[in-house]
C-alpha positions in Angstrom: 0.1 0.0 0.0 0.9 3.5 -0.4 3.4 4.6 2.5 3.5 8.5 1.6 0.8 11.1 1.0 -1.6 13.3 2.9 -3.4 12.3 6.2 -6.7 12.4 3.7 -5.4 10.0 1.4 -4.2 7.5 4.2 -7.9 7.4 5.5 -9.0 7.1 2.2 -6.9 3.9 1.9 -7.8 2.7 5.4 -11.5 2.9 4.3 -11.3 0.4 1.6 -9.8 -2.9 0.9 -8.3 -5.2 -1.8 -10.4 -8.2 -3.0 -10.4 -10.5 -5.7 -12.6 -9.7 -8.7 -12.7 -11.5 -11.9 -9.6 -13.0 -11.0 -7.6 -9.8 -10.3 -6.7 -7.9 -6.9 -8.8 -4.9 -6.8 -9.0 -2.0 -4.3 -12.5 -1.2 -3.5 -14.2 1.3 -1.4 -17.8 0.9 -0.5 -20.4 2.8 1.7 -23.4 0.4 1.8 -26.5 1.6 3.6 -30.1 -0.5 3.5 -32.5 1.2 1.4 -30.5 3.6 -0.3 -30.0 3.2 -4.0 -26.7 1.8 -5.3 -24.4 4.5 -6.8 -21.2 3.2 -8.9 -18.5 5.7 -9.2 -15.8 5.4 -12.0 -12.8 7.1 -12.2 -10.8 8.4 -15.2 -7.0 7.8 -16.5 -4.8 8.0 -15.1 -5.9 8.5 -11.6 -8.2 6.4 -9.3 -11.1 6.0 -7.3 -9.6 8.7 -5.1 -10.9 11.0 -7.2 -14.3 10.8 -5.5 -13.2 11.6 -2.1 -14.6 15.2 -1.9 -18.0 14.0 -2.9 -17.9 10.5 -0.9 -19.6 11.7 2.2 -22.6 13.9 0.8 -22.9 11.1 -1.8 -23.0 8.5 1.1 -26.0 10.3 2.8 -28.3 9.5 0.0 -26.8 6.4 -2.0 -24.8 3.3 -1.4 -21.7 3.8 -2.8 -19.4 1.4 -4.7 -16.1 2.4 -6.0 -13.0 0.9 -7.1 -9.4 1.4 -8.8 -9.8 0.0 -12.2 -7.2 -2.9 -13.5 -4.2 -0.9 -14.1 -4.7 1.7 -11.9 -4.0 2.8 -8.1 -4.3 0.2 -5.8 -5.2 -2.5 -7.9 -3.3 -5.1 -9.6 -1.3 -3.8 -12.6 -0.5 -6.8 -14.8 2.3 -5.9 -17.6 0.9 -8.3 -19.9 -2.6 -7.1 -19.8 -4.5 -5.6 -22.7 -6.5 -3.4 -20.8 -9.6 -3.6 -22.7 -12.6 -1.1 -21.7 -15.2 -4.3 -21.8 -12.8 -6.0 -19.2 -13.0 -2.9 -17.0 -16.7 -3.1 -17.3 -16.7 -6.9 -16.5 -14.9 -5.7 -13.2 -17.7 -3.3 -12.4 -20.3 -5.8 -12.9 -18.6 -8.0 -10.6 -18.5 -5.5 -8.0 -22.2 -5.1 -8.0 -23.1 -8.6 -8.2 -20.5 -9.4 -5.1 -23.2 -7.0 -3.2 -26.2 -8.8 -4.9 -27.0 -6.0 -7.5 -27.9 -6.5 -11.0 -27.8 -2.5 -11.4 -27.2 0.8 -10.2 -27.0 4.4 -11.0 -23.7 5.4 -12.4 -21.1 8.4 -12.0 -18.1 8.3 -14.4 -15.5 10.6 -15.6 -13.1 10.6 -18.4 -12.3 6.8 -18.9 -14.6 5.9 -16.7 -16.9 7.3 -19.3 -16.2 5.1 -21.8 -16.6 2.0 -19.4 -20.2 3.7 -18.4 -20.9 3.6 -22.5 -20.2 0.0 -22.4 -22.2 -0.6 -19.5 -25.0 1.2 -21.3 -24.5 -1.1 -24.5 -24.7 -4.2 -22.0 -27.9 -2.3 -20.8 -29.6 -2.1 -24.3 -28.8 -6.0 -24.6 -30.6 -6.8 -21.2 -27.8 -7.7 -19.4 -27.7 -5.1 -16.9 -30.2 -2.6 -15.1 -29.1 1.0 -15.0 -31.0 3.5 -13.5 -29.2 6.7 -14.4 -25.9 7.8 -15.7 -24.1 11.1 -15.0 -21.1 11.8 -17.2 -18.2 14.2 -15.9 -15.6 15.3 -18.9 -14.3 12.6 -21.0 -14.3 11.1 -24.7 -17.9 10.4 -25.3 -17.2 10.9 -28.8 -13.9 10.0 -30.5 -14.0 12.9 -32.9 -14.4 15.6 -30.4 -11.5 14.0 -28.2 -8.3 16.2 -28.1 -5.4 14.4 -26.3 -2.8 16.3 -24.9 0.8 15.6 -26.6 1.9 13.3 -23.8 -1.0 11.1 -24.4 -0.3 11.0 -28.3 3.0 10.0 -27.6 2.4 7.6 -25.1 0.2 5.8 -27.6 3.1 5.6 -29.9 4.8 2.2 -30.0 8.2 3.7 -30.4 8.0 6.6 -28.4 5.4 5.3 -25.5 7.9 2.9 -23.8 10.3 5.4 -23.3 8.1 8.2 -22.1 6.5 5.8 -19.4 9.7 5.3 -17.9 10.6 8.8 -18.1 7.3 10.1 -16.6 7.9 12.3 -13.7 5.8 14.1 -11.0 6.8 17.3 -12.3 5.4 16.5 -15.6 2.1 14.8 -14.4 1.7 18.0 -12.4 2.2 20.5 -15.4 -0.2 18.0 -17.3 -2.8 18.1 -14.8 -2.7 22.0 -14.5 -2.8 22.6 -18.2 -6.2 20.8 -18.3 -7.7 22.5 -14.9 -9.8 25.3 -15.0 -9.3 28.8 -12.8 -8.6 26.7 -9.9 -7.0 23.3 -10.8 -6.2 20.5 -7.8 -3.7 21.9 -5.4 -0.1 20.6 -5.2 -0.9 18.3 -2.3 -3.7 17.0 -3.9 -1.8 16.2 -7.0 1.1 14.6 -4.9 -1.2 12.2 -3.6 -2.7 11.6 -7.2 0.6 11.1 -8.4 1.4 8.6 -5.6 -1.5 6.3 -6.4 -0.6 6.6 -10.1 3.0 5.1 -9.5 2.3 2.5 -6.8 2.7 -1.1 -7.8 5.3 0.1 -10.5 2.2 2.0 -12.1 4.1 3.7 -14.7 4.6 0.7 -16.6 0.9 0.5 -17.1 0.2 3.8 -18.8 1.1 3.2 -22.2 -1.0 -0.1 -22.4 -3.8 1.5 -20.8 -3.7 4.6 -23.1 -5.0 2.1 -25.8 -8.4 3.2 -24.7 -8.3 6.1 -27.5 -7.8 3.3 -30.2 -10.7 1.2 -28.6 -13.1 4.6 -28.7 -12.6 4.6 -32.3 -13.0 1.0 -32.9 -16.2 0.7 -30.9 -17.7 4.1 -31.9 -20.9 2.6 -33.5 -21.2 0.2 -30.3 -20.7 3.1 -27.7 -22.2 6.3 -28.9 -25.1 4.1 -30.3 -25.5 3.0 -26.6 -25.2 6.7 -25.4 -27.5 8.3 -28.0 -30.1 5.5 -28.3 -30.6 4.6 -24.5 -33.7 5.2 -22.5 -31.6 5.3 -19.7 -31.5 9.2 -18.0 -28.5 10.6 -18.4 -26.5 14.1 -17.8 -23.4 15.6 -19.0 -21.9 17.8 -16.4 -18.7 19.5 -18.2 -16.1 21.7 -17.0 -16.0 24.2 -19.9 -12.3 24.9 -20.1 -11.0 21.7 -20.4 -8.8 21.7 -23.7 -9.5 17.9 -23.9 -13.2 17.3 -23.6 -14.7 20.6 -22.7 -17.2 23.1 -24.0 -16.6 21.1 -27.5 -17.9 18.0 -25.9 -21.0 19.9 -24.7 -21.9 21.2 -28.0 -21.3 17.8 -29.7 -23.4 16.0 -27.1 -26.4 18.6 -27.8 -26.0 17.8 -31.3 -26.0 14.0 -31.3 -28.2 13.2 -27.6 -32.0 13.3 -27.8 -33.3 15.7 -25.1 -29.8 16.5 -23.7 -29.5 17.5 -20.5 -26.1 19.4 -20.0 -24.8 21.2 -17.1 -21.8 23.4 -18.3 -19.2 24.9 -15.6 -17.8 27.6 -17.1 -14.8 28.4 -15.1 -13.9 24.5 -14.6 -11.4 22.3 -16.6 -11.2 18.7 -17.0 -11.7 17.2 -13.4 -14.9 18.9 -12.1 -15.1 16.4 -9.1 -11.8 18.1 -7.6 -12.0 21.5 -9.0 -15.6 22.1 -7.9 -17.2 19.3 -6.0 -20.1 21.3 -4.7 -21.0 22.4 -8.1 -21.1 18.8 -9.2 -22.9 17.6 -6.3 -25.8 20.2 -6.8 -26.0 19.4 -10.5 -26.0 15.4 -9.7 -28.4 15.9 -7.1 -31.0 18.2 -9.0 -30.6 15.4 -12.0 -31.1 12.5 -9.9 -34.3 13.8 -8.2 -35.9 14.6 -11.4 -34.6 11.2 -13.0 -36.1 9.6 -10.0 -39.9 11.5 -10.5 -39.7 10.4 -14.3 -38.9 6.7 -13.6 -41.7 6.8 -11.0 -44.1 8.4 -13.8 -43.4 5.4 -16.2 
């Protein structure tokens, strides 16, 4: 486990555990309360479930929470020979739900986690899963609007990627996180925590394989965008407008393609709304959830 980091990070780790899911050691954190609807939290690349720490307590007052570090991330296993498919990550999410006797949940996802949520929506359309609602934060919902940073493009290069992955430093990581942030990007101590989790368990060696999600998005566009556009599951996009990767331009494309789109645009916020403006994210999420619940009751 991580031996460095803030007291807040250590508290987060103590609140979770490593369990076996789908044949892998996976870090999970749950807050299960009988009678409260289940909410699955899916994090982004290259960070972890710790991304939700600001929202954890207020969400736990209303939902039964289930979160995990996806394979290759944080405190979960990071096998060096894994292909790290989005489908495999979705399998882990389904296995976590099943472990708690659930065949579905509400979903709150970010970045890489958005793509995992799209795969879950595709399975919902196939009758393999029950989803009550999905809320997306900034992420590559549409391959044509995803604008990767240079470091992501280089990591995906088979020649440059292995060299860059080994040379990745805390300073480069922190600089990139600030570049994609808004007016108030994550503070230095929080970035240090995120870095500590990223490099745990020889994590730098997983970065290049995990970045393959960009290729997978292109190859599976019909399935994943189709699921997003055609599903009857209530959904919302909460989008930090200043994000150069998946910001205002993502929201515009979402409004073009998604029927009756529900979008909350956070004008001063960048790629990590849950870290930069957790109160605004919580407010938008709860307003949407109340509306989605009423709509479902009317069906």
